[in-house]
C-alpha positions as CSV (number, residue, x, y, z in Angstrom):
1,M,61.6,-27.9,25.6
2,K,59.1,-30.0,23.6
3,V,57.2,-28.3,20.8
4,V,55.4,-29.3,17.6
5,C,55.1,-26.7,14.8
6,T,54.0,-26.6,11.2
7,K,56.9,-26.3,8.8
8,E,55.3,-23.2,7.3
9,N,55.0,-21.3,10.6
10,L,58.5,-22.2,11.6
11,K,59.9,-21.3,8.1
12,K,58.2,-17.9,8.2
13,G,59.4,-17.1,11.7
14,L,63.0,-18.2,10.9
15,Y,62.9,-15.9,7.8
16,M,61.9,-13.0,9.9
17,V,64.7,-13.3,12.4
18,G,67.4,-14.9,10.3
19,R,68.1,-11.8,8.2
20,V,70.0,-9.9,10.9
21,V,72.2,-12.8,11.9
22,G,75.9,-12.4,10.9
23,V,78.2,-15.1,9.5
24,G,81.4,-16.0,11.2
25,N,81.0,-13.6,14.1
26,P,83.7,-14.2,16.7
27,L,81.0,-14.1,19.4
28,Q,79.5,-17.4,18.3
29,V,76.1,-16.9,19.9
30,L,75.5,-14.0,17.5
31,N,75.4,-16.5,14.7
32,N,72.5,-18.2,16.4
33,I,68.8,-17.9,16.7
34,L,67.2,-18.2,20.2
35,I,64.2,-20.6,20.3
36,K,62.2,-20.5,23.4
37,T,58.6,-21.1,24.7
38,D,56.8,-18.0,25.7
39,S,53.2,-17.8,26.9
40,G,51.9,-20.7,24.9
41,R,53.8,-19.8,21.7
42,V,57.3,-20.3,20.3
43,K,59.4,-17.1,20.3
44,L,62.3,-16.8,17.9
45,S,64.9,-14.1,18.4
46,S,68.1,-12.8,16.8
47,T,70.5,-9.9,17.1
48,N,73.7,-8.4,15.8
49,L,73.9,-6.0,18.8
50,E,72.6,-3.2,16.6
51,I,69.4,-4.7,15.5
52,G,67.2,-7.2,17.3
53,V,64.2,-9.1,16.0
54,N,61.6,-11.1,17.9
55,T,58.8,-13.0,16.3
56,W,56.2,-15.5,17.7
57,V,54.8,-18.5,15.9
58,G,52.1,-21.0,16.9
59,G,52.9,-24.4,18.2
60,K,51.8,-27.2,20.5
61,I,54.0,-26.9,23.6
62,S,54.3,-29.8,26.0
63,E,57.4,-28.8,27.8
64,E,58.9,-25.3,28.4
65,G,62.5,-24.5,27.5
66,A,65.0,-22.5,25.4
67,L,68.1,-23.0,23.3
68,T,70.1,-21.1,20.7
69,V,71.1,-22.9,17.4
70,P,73.1,-21.8,14.3
71,A,70.8,-19.6,12.1
72,R,72.2,-20.9,8.8
73,I,71.8,-24.6,9.6
74,I,68.3,-24.5,11.0
75,N,67.0,-22.1,8.3
76,E,68.3,-24.3,5.4
77,Y,67.2,-27.5,7.1
78,I,63.6,-26.3,7.7
79,N,63.4,-24.9,4.2
80,N,64.4,-28.3,2.7
81,L,62.0,-30.4,4.8
82,P,59.3,-32.0,2.5
83,T,57.0,-32.6,5.5
84,E,54.2,-30.5,7.0
85,K,55.0,-30.8,10.8
86,V,58.2,-30.8,12.8
87,S,58.8,-31.7,16.5
88,L,61.5,-29.8,18.4
89,S,63.0,-31.0,21.7
90,T,66.1,-30.1,23.6
91,K,68.5,-32.1,25.6
92,E,71.2,-30.0,27.3
93,T,72.7,-27.9,24.3
94,T,71.3,-30.1,21.5
95,L,68.2,-29.4,19.5
96,N,66.5,-32.6,18.2
97,L,64.2,-32.3,15.2
98,E,61.8,-35.1,14.2
99,S,59.7,-35.0,11.1
100,D,58.4,-38.3,9.6
101,N,61.6,-40.1,8.5
102,Y,63.9,-37.1,9.1
103,H,65.8,-37.3,12.4
104,T,68.3,-34.5,13.2
105,N,70.4,-33.2,16.1
106,I,71.8,-29.7,15.9
107,N,74.4,-28.5,18.3
108,G,73.6,-25.3,20.0
109,L,74.5,-22.9,22.8
110,P,72.8,-22.2,26.1
111,A,70.0,-19.6,26.0
112,D,71.7,-17.8,28.9
113,D,74.5,-16.9,26.6
114,F,72.2,-15.0,24.2
115,P,72.4,-11.2,24.5
116,L,69.4,-9.5,26.0
117,I,67.3,-7.7,23.4
118,P,66.0,-4.5,25.0
119,Q,62.3,-3.9,25.3
120,I,60.4,-0.6,25.1
121,K,57.5,-0.5,27.4
122,E,56.1,2.9,26.5
123,E,52.9,3.1,24.5
124,A,53.0,3.3,20.7
125,F,54.1,6.7,19.5
126,A,52.7,6.4,16.0
127,K,50.9,4.0,13.7
128,V,51.2,3.8,10.0
129,D,49.7,1.7,7.2
130,A,52.2,-1.1,6.5
131,D,51.9,-0.9,2.7
132,E,52.3,2.9,2.7
133,L,55.4,2.6,4.9
134,R,56.9,0.0,2.7
135,D,56.3,2.1,-0.4
136,A,57.8,5.1,1.3
137,L,60.9,3.2,2.2
138,S,61.4,1.8,-1.3
139,E,61.4,5.4,-2.6
140,T,63.9,6.8,-0.2
141,I,66.4,4.5,1.6
142,W,68.8,4.0,-1.4
143,A,69.7,7.8,-1.4
144,A,71.5,7.7,2.0
145,A,75.2,8.0,2.3
146,T,77.1,4.7,2.4
147,N,80.2,6.1,4.2
148,E,79.6,5.9,7.9
149,S,82.2,8.5,8.6
150,Q,79.3,10.8,8.3
151,P,76.9,8.9,10.7
152,E,74.0,11.4,10.5
153,I,73.5,11.1,6.7
154,S,74.3,7.4,6.7
155,G,71.0,7.0,8.5
156,I,67.4,7.6,7.5
157,F,65.6,10.7,8.8
158,F,62.1,10.2,10.3
159,S,60.1,13.3,11.3
160,F,56.7,13.0,13.0
161,E,54.4,15.9,13.2
162,E,50.6,15.9,13.8
163,N,49.3,13.2,11.4
164,K,52.3,13.2,9.1
165,L,55.5,11.1,8.9
166,T,58.3,12.5,6.6
167,I,61.1,10.1,5.6
168,A,64.2,11.5,4.0
169,S,67.7,10.4,3.0
170,T,70.6,12.2,1.4
171,D,74.3,11.7,0.6
172,R,74.7,15.5,0.0
173,Y,74.6,15.0,-3.8
174,R,71.0,13.9,-3.9
175,L,68.0,13.8,-1.6
176,A,64.8,11.7,-1.5
177,E,61.8,12.7,0.6
178,R,58.5,10.9,1.1
179,K,55.5,11.9,3.2
180,C,53.1,9.4,4.8
181,L,49.8,9.9,6.6
182,L,49.7,8.4,10.1
183,K,46.7,6.5,11.5
184,T,46.5,8.8,14.5
185,R,48.0,12.2,15.4
186,V,51.3,12.1,17.4
187,R,51.3,13.7,20.8
188,E,54.4,15.8,20.0
189,K,56.8,16.6,17.2
190,K,59.7,14.1,17.0
191,E,62.7,13.8,14.7
192,V,65.1,10.8,14.8
193,I,67.8,9.2,12.6
194,I,67.6,5.5,12.2
195,P,70.5,3.4,10.9
196,S,70.1,2.5,7.2
197,R,70.6,-1.2,7.8
198,T,67.8,-1.2,10.3
199,I,65.4,0.4,7.7
200,S,66.7,-1.9,5.0
201,E,65.9,-4.9,7.1
202,L,62.5,-3.5,8.0
203,Y,61.7,-3.0,4.4
204,K,62.6,-6.5,3.5
205,I,60.5,-8.2,6.2
206,L,57.4,-5.9,5.6
207,G,55.7,-8.4,3.4
208,S,52.2,-8.3,2.0
209,G,49.2,-9.0,4.2
210,L,50.2,-6.7,7.0
211,K,47.8,-4.0,8.2
212,D,49.6,-1.5,10.5
213,V,53.0,-0.9,11.8
214,E,53.3,0.6,15.3
215,I,56.4,2.6,16.2
216,Y,57.7,3.0,19.7
217,F,60.6,5.0,21.1
218,S,62.8,5.1,24.1
219,E,65.6,7.6,24.6
220,S,68.0,5.8,22.4
221,Q,66.1,3.1,20.6
222,V,63.2,2.6,18.2
223,L,60.8,-0.4,18.0
224,F,58.7,-1.3,14.9
225,K,55.9,-3.8,15.7
226,F,53.7,-5.5,13.2
227,N,51.6,-8.7,13.5
228,D,53.7,-11.1,15.6
229,T,57.1,-9.5,14.9
230,E,59.2,-6.8,16.6
231,L,62.3,-5.1,15.2
232,I,64.3,-3.0,17.6
233,S,67.3,-0.8,16.9
234,R,69.5,1.9,18.3
235,L,69.0,5.4,17.1
236,I,71.9,7.5,15.6
237,D,72.8,10.4,17.9
238,G,73.2,13.6,15.9
239,Q,71.5,16.4,14.0
240,Y,70.2,15.7,10.5
241,P,71.0,18.4,7.9
242,D,68.4,21.1,7.4
243,Y,67.8,19.9,3.9
244,A,64.7,22.0,3.4
245,Q,66.8,25.1,2.7
246,I,68.4,23.5,-0.4
247,V,65.1,22.4,-2.0
248,P,64.4,25.0,-4.7
249,K,61.0,26.8,-4.6
250,E,61.0,27.9,-8.3
251,F,62.2,26.4,-11.5
252,K,62.8,27.8,-15.0
253,T,61.9,24.7,-16.9
254,E,59.5,21.8,-16.4
255,V,59.5,18.7,-18.5
256,V,56.7,16.1,-18.4
257,V,58.1,12.8,-19.8
258,G,57.3,9.1,-19.9
259,R,59.2,7.4,-17.1
260,E,60.0,4.3,-19.1
261,D,61.0,6.4,-22.2
262,L,63.5,8.3,-20.0
263,M,64.8,5.2,-18.4
264,H,65.5,3.5,-21.8
265,A,67.2,6.6,-23.1
266,L,69.4,6.9,-20.0
267,R,70.4,3.2,-20.1
268,A,71.3,3.6,-23.8
269,A,73.4,6.7,-23.1
270,A,75.1,5.0,-20.2
271,L,76.9,2.7,-22.6
272,F,78.7,5.8,-23.9
273,A,79.3,7.3,-20.4
274,S,81.1,4.5,-18.7
275,E,84.2,6.6,-17.9
276,S,82.4,9.4,-16.1
277,N,78.7,8.4,-15.7
278,N,77.9,11.9,-17.1
279,I,74.9,12.3,-19.4
280,Q,73.6,15.6,-20.7
281,L,69.8,16.4,-20.7
282,E,68.5,19.1,-22.9
283,A,65.0,20.4,-22.6
284,V,63.9,22.1,-25.9
285,E,60.5,23.7,-26.4
286,K,58.6,22.1,-29.3
287,K,61.2,19.3,-29.5
288,G,61.1,17.5,-26.2
289,L,64.0,16.1,-24.1
290,V,67.3,15.2,-25.7
291,I,69.7,12.8,-24.0
292,K,73.4,12.9,-25.0
293,A,76.5,11.0,-24.0
294,S,79.9,10.5,-25.5
295,S,83.3,9.0,-24.8
296,A,86.6,8.8,-26.6
297,Q,86.5,5.0,-26.6
298,A,82.9,4.1,-27.1
299,G,81.6,6.9,-29.4
300,E,78.5,9.0,-28.9
301,N,74.8,8.6,-28.5
302,T,71.8,11.0,-28.9
303,T,68.2,10.1,-28.1
304,D,65.2,12.4,-28.7
305,I,62.3,11.7,-26.3
306,Q,58.8,13.1,-26.8
307,A,58.0,15.3,-23.8
308,G,56.1,18.4,-22.8
309,V,58.4,21.3,-22.1
310,Q,57.3,24.4,-20.3
311,G,59.4,27.5,-19.7
312,L,63.0,28.2,-20.9
313,N,65.1,25.9,-23.0
314,N,67.6,24.4,-20.5
315,S,70.3,21.8,-20.1
316,A,72.4,20.2,-17.4
317,V,74.7,17.2,-17.0
318,F,73.9,14.5,-14.4
319,N,75.3,11.2,-13.1
320,H,72.9,8.9,-14.9
321,R,72.9,6.5,-12.0
322,Y,71.4,9.1,-9.7
323,L,68.5,9.6,-12.1
324,L,67.9,5.9,-12.7
325,D,67.9,5.1,-9.0
326,C,64.9,7.4,-8.6
327,L,63.1,6.4,-11.8
328,N,63.4,2.7,-11.0
329,V,61.3,2.9,-7.8
330,L,58.5,5.2,-9.0
331,P,55.3,3.4,-10.2
332,E,53.9,6.3,-12.2
333,A,53.9,6.3,-16.0
334,R,55.0,9.9,-16.2
335,V,57.3,12.1,-14.2
336,V,58.1,15.8,-14.1
337,L,61.7,16.9,-14.4
338,K,62.3,20.5,-13.1
339,L,65.4,22.5,-14.0
340,I,66.9,25.8,-13.0
341,N,70.3,25.8,-14.8
342,D,73.4,23.7,-15.2
343,N,74.7,24.6,-11.7
344,S,71.6,24.2,-9.5
345,P,69.7,21.3,-8.1
346,A,67.1,19.6,-10.3
347,M,64.0,17.9,-9.1
348,I,62.0,14.8,-10.2
349,V,58.4,14.3,-9.0
350,P,55.9,11.7,-10.1
351,E,53.1,13.3,-12.1
352,G,49.9,13.7,-10.1
353,R,51.4,13.0,-6.7
354,D,52.5,15.6,-4.2
355,N,54.0,13.4,-1.4
356,Y,57.3,12.7,-3.0
357,L,60.3,14.6,-4.3
358,Y,63.8,13.8,-5.4
359,I,66.6,16.3,-5.8
360,A,69.8,15.6,-7.7
361,M,72.8,17.9,-8.1
362,P,74.2,18.4,-11.6
363,T,77.7,17.4,-12.5
364,K,80.2,20.2,-13.1
365,I,82.2,19.6,-16.3
């Protein structure tokens, strides 16, 4: 293989594929990135056997070839080059890099040792705006269960119907749901569960400047395709909980409050709730929202927040982290907190937007 690439193209491509590569994997080739020529461009690939990423970058190719090299070494090396262009060539299992006065040989492994990344040849099932998808993922993926002993809820739920994509995650104590508009109607309703790590990596590489993301499916895999990059993953086999039945339809109290005001009050109260994470919220008509926390060691804190309260006076105790996780990712200046009682799910929605909801269970004292 003999190729000349710009540093920036190579750096961008290596970033795309480098994220899923493990460190110290006993199967050494899984610590490597595959570099190969492909139809006049340079193809970079990586996999951890659950997620695979392919990306293509431009380059001047004078000789075809392929080799795998350690991801950490080549990423850090290219990132630190002060030059604009780099020449890559291979001799047996060695990658030679030449760039002005920089001359480097990196020991690699044969391309034939690299695991095959499956391809999905069906036509795209759905297409969604890249920015809207990234926003939707930022508002949902953190609510999934982290314990993989419950594989269904350790993944992210995707539901496609007509021109709508619904994304949801839950750990049975909270639920985040976001709806997106699709660019075209899907040919049939489809529901899948995608591993959280897959969606987390997708979120991280969905940078600015992208237009659309195409989504493909096979029987057991999903492929996300955008610009010159593909991310492919297995699907989780199982039935996602029918969470719609736990979403309350009516509430006794609604509180419209400044998001930043509520976040500051929760963070202040958290200093006095370090033992239990429990903070009490009281909605009082004509007074607003009162945040309280106390502990035997630290003392106690009360913060009064100006807020519009409609309905009954109400109160409930919550794990403050569950509330802050939601508030941290919403861009709106104001949110609506909806309460039933101290034993029923509460809801947070952004003011003036109807495509997102967050449910949190109160803590029983």
